[in-house]
N, C-alpha and C positions, 0 to 999 in steps of 0.2 A: 260330785258336782255340789256346787254351793245351795246353801236353803236360801229359800227366798226372805229378803231383808224387810219386807213390807209391814210395816206397822213397829219394828221392834227400834229400843230406844239405845241411843248412843250419848255416851257424857265424853265430851271432848276437853281437855284442858289445855290452855294454851292456843285456846281457839280463834283469838283475835286477829291473827297474822300466821304469814308465812306455812309451815307444816300441819300445822292445826287448823288454819282456815280451810285449805286446800284439801284436807282430810275432811273435814266435816261438809265441806260441798259435794264432795264425791260421796259421801257417806248419805247424804239427802238425796242424793240421785238416785242412789242404790235402793232407796225406800225406808231408811232409819228416819225415826223422827230423833230430834237434835236438842240435846242440854248443851249450852255454849258457855264454857267457864273461861274466864282470864282476869285478869287484872283491873283492866278499865272496860267502861260499858260501851263505851262509843264505838270502838273497833267491832265490837261483839253486837252490836246493833246491827253495823253494816252488813256483817255475815248474813246475819238474821234476815236482812232485807232481799239478800239474793238467793234465800231459801224457799221455795215453793212447798211449804209444807209445815208443820208443825214443830214450834221451836220454842226453848227456854233460855233466856239470858239472864246469866247470874254472874256479876262480878265477885270475885274470890281471890286471894292469895293463898297456892296451893302450900304454903308453908306455915298457914296458920291454921292450927288444929280447929278451932270453932267455924273458922270460914268454911273449912272442907264441910265441917259436918253440915253447916246449913245449906251447902251447896247440895249435897246430896238428898237431904230432906227435900227440898224444895223441888227437884227433880223428879222425887216418888211420889212427891204430892201432884204433880202436874200429870205424870206419865203413869203412875202406878207400878212401875217396874225399871229395872235398868238392863239390859242385856249386854252393853259393851263398855268399859271402859277403855277410852285410848288416854293414857298417861302421857302427856305429851308435853307438857309444859318443863320449860327448863331455861337456864340461863349459863353463862359462861364469865370466865374474868380475864383482865388484862395479861397477854402474853409477857410473862413475867419470869426471868431466870429463877431457880428454884430457891435458892438462898434469899431471894429479894421477895418472894410471897409474903404480900401481908396477910395478916390473919381474917382481917375482914373480909376480906374477898375469897377466902378459902371458906368461910363459914356461910356467905351467901351462898354459893355455888352446891355445897353440901345440905343446905337448908331447901335450897328448892328443888334440885335435881334428885336427892336422894329421900329427905326427908318428905317432901311434897309429894313424891311417888309412892312412897310407904302410907301417907296420910290417907290419899285417895283410893289405894287399893284396898288398904282397912274398910273403907267405908262401902266402899261396892263388895268385897266379901261379906259384909252384915247385910247388906240388901240381897247379893244375891244367893244366900244360904235363905233367909226367910221367903223370898217371894215363892210364886208358884206359877208357872212350873220353876223348880228352883236351877239355878244354875246362871251361867255367862260366861262372858269372855274379858280377859284383860289383854291390852297389848300394849306392852311398854316401850317408850321410844328409848332406845340406846343409842349408839352412835359405832362407827367404825374406830373412834378411839375406845370402844371396847375390846378392841383387839390389838392395836396398835398407835402408840402416841403419837402427837404432834410435837416439835421442839417447845418447850416452855408452857405445856398446858396441864400442869400437875393438878391443877384442882380438879378439872372439867375429865381428865380422864380417869383419876379418881373415883369420881361420883358415877361414870358410865361403868366401870369394871363394879361398882356397887349395883348397879342395876342388874347387870345380869347375877349376880347371888340372889338379887330379889326376884327376879322372873323365876328361875331355878326353884325357889323356895314358895312362891305362888303356884306353881305346875304341881311341886308336890304336895301342898298342903289343901288344894284346891280338890284335887282326885275325888274325894266323898262328896263333895257336893256339886259335880258337875261344873266345876269353874274351870275353863282352860286360860291358861296363860303364855303367851308368847311374847317376843322381841322382835323390835325392826330395826336394825344397824342401817343408818344412813350416813353416808358419803358425798359430799359436794353436790347436794340439792342447789338448786337455783331459787334460793330463798333472798333476802333483804341483804342478808352478810355476803351472798356470793360474789359482789364486787371485789372484795377482798382477795379471793380466790383466781379471780381473772387478772387482775394486778399483780397479784405474785405472793405466794406462801412461802414463808422460810421453812427450808430442808433440812434434815439432819446432818448433811455434810455443810450449812452455812450460804448456801446458794438462797436466792429468791426466786421462784419460779412460779410463771403461771400455771394454772393447772384446769383441768377441764371441768366443766360443770354439766348436770343432767336436768332434764324439765323437773320442775316440782310436781306436775302431772303424775308421772311416772310412781312416785312416791304415792300419791293418794290412790293410785291403782292398786299398789300393793298392800294398802293398809285395807281397802275394800275386800281385797281377795281374802285376806286374814280373817277379816270380820262377817264375810259371807260362809265359813266354811262351818258346818255341822258339829257341834260341840262334841262329837266323838271322832273329830278330826282335830288337829293342831299343828300349826307351823310354828315350833319352839324357838328356832332364830332365824331372821332372814335376814341378808346381807344385801342392800339395794344402793346402786354406786355409780357414779360417773364410770364408764368402761375404761377410759384411759388414767384415770386419776392415779398418782403415786402411791397405790395402799399396799399392794403386793409385792412385795421387797421393799419397804418403803424404806427400810434402815439403809 
């Protein structure tokens, strides 16, 4: 049975849109107090306005060490503790044949998806080890691309495989401090970029085929489930996907 989430504190990165926004709203309904982190204040303010509860809005670039440290300092100053980090912020690069990938696109994806997740997790570790009662939970947003790549997506696929390694390392290193870490791998959620899926995505055999999508609320519900478990229990890896998307047997 899930613990009561009333009064617990969740910090969500990339909270201004898409999966981050939906998850923040769902976590607030579940009783969490929310620290909303994202690059731009305006969309974060819009999310905060939809929450009937205590929130902190703090614009930050997750790939910037000083920005991340300041966000966690602000969250602890407001709420005294952090019980949950949803490491959600991420980006992708233009679909490009491997030999034509530009280094600037590669570096940006790795900086946000991998270094950003590391920086946020490191700050969460520091807070969760020091607070009383000690501990907390980190949920990393992976992707089904952590299991099977799409054509011409090397930077994104590599970054999400790295998230799997980070998740395992956090799980191991967090044991002594009651810090649980899990990963949610999401496939074809109905976000702002879902229109590309509906219009057609390139398949490994060269065809461009429309793909099914799933409601964004399904992802948010899954995050709330993972977040609501007692620290003695953990979903190490969860895959949630559009039932009929071409993932299983994708190749």
